[in-house]
N, C-alpha and C positions, 0 to 999 in steps of 0.2 A: 867303358868303351870310349875311345878318343876319336873325335872327328876333326877334320881340318877346319880351320876358321879362315876368314879372309886375312887375318894377320899372319898366318903361316903358310899361305899358298903362294910360295915364291919358287919358281923353277930356276935352273941355272941360267937361262937366257932372259929372265925377268918375271914379273908377276903373271900368274895364271888368271885369265879372265873368267869370272864366274858367269854361269848361265843366268839370264834375267828371270825374275820371278814370273811364274805363270800368270797370264791375264785371265784365264778361264778357271772355273771351279773344277776340282778333281772329281771325277765320277766315282760313285761307290763301287762300281764293277772294277774299276782300275785298282782301287785299294784292295779289294778282295783278291784280284789276280796277283798283286804284289805280295800280299800276305801268304797266299798259297805258294808262291815261288820261294819265299823265305823259309816256309815250313819244309818244302821239298828239299831245298838246299841243306837245311839243318839235318834232315833225315839222311841224305846221301853222305853227309860228313859224320854220320854216326852219333849225332847229338840226340839226346832225349828231350822230352817236353820240359823236364826240370832244368836241363842245361839251357834250353832256349829261353825259358821264362827268367832264369837267373841273369842272362844277358840283357833282357828287356828291363829287368828291375835294377840293373847296375846303375850307379849314380853317374849321371852325365849332365852336360850343360844344355841339352836340347829339350828335355822334358822335366817337368816338376814331378815330385813323388806321386801325387794322385793320378796324373796322366800316365806315368809308368805303370802303376797298378792296374789302371783301366786297360791299357794296352796288353799287359800280361794276361788279363782275363779274356780279352778278345782272342789273343793268340791261342790260349788253351782251348777255348770253344772251337775255334777253327781247326785246331789239331784233331780234336775228337770228331768233329763233323767230317773231316777228310778221311779219318780212319774208318768211320761208319760207311762212307760212300765207297771206299776201296774194298771193304769187306763185302758190301752188297754186290759190287761189280764182280768180285771174285766168285761169289756164290752163283750169280747169273751165268758166268762163264762155265763153272763146274756143272751146273744143271744142264746147260745147253750141250756140253760135251757128252754127258752121260745119256741124254736123249738121242743124240746123233749116233752114239755107239749102240744103243738099243735098237735103232731103226734098221 
């Protein structure tokens, strides 16, 4: 995956100003929400877990190989946890609908 760097962020009307680095720490909940969003986007694009982890493991300049492997493991765990939650929610909905139909 190729990401823009400050060397190649030049628009037709001049350089693009980059956002300043955050001064506050990123909250774990924000990271979790971002990860869930990436997984949901991948699913809506028809990507599999293997496709997504292949992208994470792809060589790039942002993460070193150990960090990419760790991130791919985190992505896989989140993927499976989101599947389990979706299945549980689907089951709850199914049970509730059958209970309502029986009443």
